[in-house]
N, C-alpha and C positions, 0 to 999 in steps of 0.2 A: 577530592571525591565529591560527587554530586549528591544532594539530599534525596532520599527516597529511592524507589525502584522504578525503572522505566521499561516499557515494551515498545520495541521498534517493529511496527506492523508491516514494514516493507523494506527488505534489503536484498539486493541482487548478489548474494554471496557466491553464486556459481560463476560469476564474471571472472575472466582470466586474470584480472588485476589482483585477485585474492589467491591466486594459485600457489604463491610461494610463502605466504605468511598468514594464512587464515588462523592458525592457533594463536598467534600473537594478536591478531585483530580481535578475536573473541576474548582473550585475556584483558585487553584494554577496555573492551565493552563492560566486562564485569567490574573492573576497577572504577568505572564511571557510573556504575549503578544500573547499567542496561542488562537486565537479567534474563530477558526473553526476546528472541528475534524470530520474525517470520520471514523465511526465505521465499522469494517470489519465483513462481514458475511462469515462464513466458512461452513455452512450447511444450509438446509432449516430451521431447528429449530433455529440455531444461527442467521440466517438472520431475522427471526421474532423477536428475542430478540433484535437485533440491531435496527430494525425498532421501537420497543417500546421505546428504549432509545432515539432515535432521536425525536420521538413524545413528549417525556417527557421534552426534552431540545431544543425546536425549536430555530432555528437561529444559535446556536452553534454547535449542533450535526447533522450530516447527516449519511447515511450508505450505504453499498453495500449489494448485495444479490447474493450468489453463493455457490458453493460446492468446498471446498479445495480438492486437489488430495488425501490427507490422507483419506478423507471420500468418495471417489468415489465409493468404493465397496458397499456402502450403498444406492446408487442411485436406483430409481425405475422409472416406467413409469409415476409416479406422480411428479417427480422432476422438469422437465422442465416446465410443466404447473404451478407448484407452484412458480417457479422463475419468470415466465412471469407475474403472478399476483402481486408478490412483486415489480417487476420493474415498474409497473404502479403507484406505490405510490410516491408522490412528494418528500418524504424524501430519497428515494433510488436514488442515483446519479450515480451508476455504477453497472455492473454485475461482480461477482467474490467475493471472491478470488477463482480463478480457475487456472489450469495449470498442470504442471508435476513436480513430485518430485521423482527422482530415487535414492535419497540418502538413504532413509529408506524404501521406498516401503511398506508403511503401507497398501496401496491398490495395487493390482497387476497392473503392467504397462498397460496391455490391458484395464482394467477398467478406469485407469486414462486417457488414450488417448480417449476412447469412450466418456466420460463425459466432458472432456475438449472441444472436437470438438462439442458436443451438446450445450455447453454454448457459444462457438464461434459462432455457427450458430444462436443462440438466439440473441446475441449481434448484429450480422449483420442484422437480421430481424428487430430489434427494433431501431437500430442506437444508442445503449446505450454504453457509455464508458466501457472499459474492464479493470479489475484489475487482473493482472496476477502474478502467483507464478511460479518460475523456480528454481529448485535446482538440480544440477548434471544432467540436462536434455538438455543441449545444445550439439549438434546442432539439436536434435529432435524437440524441441519446436519451434525453428526458422523455421525449415522446415514446420511444421504444420501451422504456421502463414502465411508463404508465399502462401500457398494454398488459403488463404482468403484475400490476400493482396488487391485485387481490391475492396473488399467490407468491409474491416476491418474498424470499427469505431476507434475513439481515444482509445489508449491502453497504459497502463503503466506496465512495468516490475517492480514490487515493490520489495523492499529490495534487490537491486542489490548487489551481492558480487562476481561476476564472474571476468573473465580475459578479456584482450583486445579484443580477437577475438569474444567473446560472445557479449560484449558491441557494437562493430561495426556492428555485424549482426542485433542487435535490432535497432540501429540508422538508418541503411539502410532501415529498414522496417517502419521508421517514428515513432517509439515508444517513449514515455516518459520514464524517468528512475527515480525511487525512491531510495533515499539514506537514510540510517538509521545510528544508532550509531555504526554499524560495522566499519565505517570509523574512529572511535575513538579508535579502538583496535590496539595497536602497534604490536601485534603478527600476527593477521590475516587480518587486514584491511589496512595495510600500502599501498598496491598497489592501493587502491582506490583514494589516493591523486592525483596521476598522471592521472588516468582514469577520474576523475571528470572534469578535464580540457578539455576532449574530448566531454563532453556532451554539446550540444548547450544550450545557456542560456535560450532559450524559451521552453526547454524540460526537465529541471531539476525540480524535486519535492522532498520534504522532508517529512520524516515520522519517528515515533518512533517505530512502531510495538509493542507498549506496550501490555502486561507487559514484553515482551521479549526484547533481545538485548540492555540491559542497557549499556550506554556508559562506557567502562571500565575505562576511565580516570576521571570519575566524582568524585569530592571530595566535601564533604564526600560521601562515597558510600551509596546509599539509603538502607533503612531497607529491608532485605530479597532480596536485589538486584532487587526489582521490578522497572521496567521502567514505566514512565508515561509521558503524553503529556507536562508537564511543563519543561521537559528536552530537548524539541525540539530546543530551542535557543542555547543550548550547542552544539548540533549536527550541527546546522547552522553555528556556529562560526568556527567549524573545517572545514566545507565545504568552507566557505568564505576564510579562510587562504589557503586552497588547490588550489582554483581557482584564488586567488589574487584579491579579491574584498572586499570592506567594507561590514561589516555585514548588515548595513542598506540597501545597494543596493541589496544584496542577498535576504533579507527578502521581499523587494518589488517585485523582479522578480519572486521568487518562489510562493509567494502568488498570483500574477497575473496569473502565469501558472496554478496553481491549480484551480482557478476560471474559467479559460478558459476550462481546461480539463473537469471539472465536470459540466460545464454549470451553475455555480452559479452566482447570481447577485452580 
């Protein structure tokens, strides 16, 4: 059992891979000290599903409501009113996942930008925290955020995997930064060990992004390489070593940060 309590700020528990064993997944998370999980909404339909999960597991699960850039091309005039209604539910602790993804461009960049800005405006209107996705989109995403800087509510760039220039741009904007199991990948995530030390202690958050981004150094490797919230302490231990802190201290700090960020009691 891991020391302390952890908050997983981003887990895609509506994914089909959790359809058969979600109760067991949540039990394992509790055993490993992960007492709070925020289920990510990536479309209006997925956000409703995340809300249903949060309502089925009160206290442990919360959720976000938003449209991922991959799904931006499917947005309609009904999207923002639907997100506004979802945001009024007490289980919904942030808007998003929204942002820009110029790596795969599943949605055309103009559609991504249009609907990212629409969700930014909604977050500013409601004063709701914002859960942001950015992949191969710096410096465009940072420039967009600067336009809203005076009104921007609390915001986190989740699953940060970028380089120093990108990190510093987000920190200058006052953003929180979410670190995943990418930091455990000796091939692609080694640079994050040094960058993690640049993140202020009060703006560091932890997440699994389950079922994706399974820590590469996890032994034994989980079946089908599916990531799950129970692996968050493993990620936290890597981050703790990178920043030179005891795991217990990092657990306390990141849990406090998450509760402040999402306005949790």
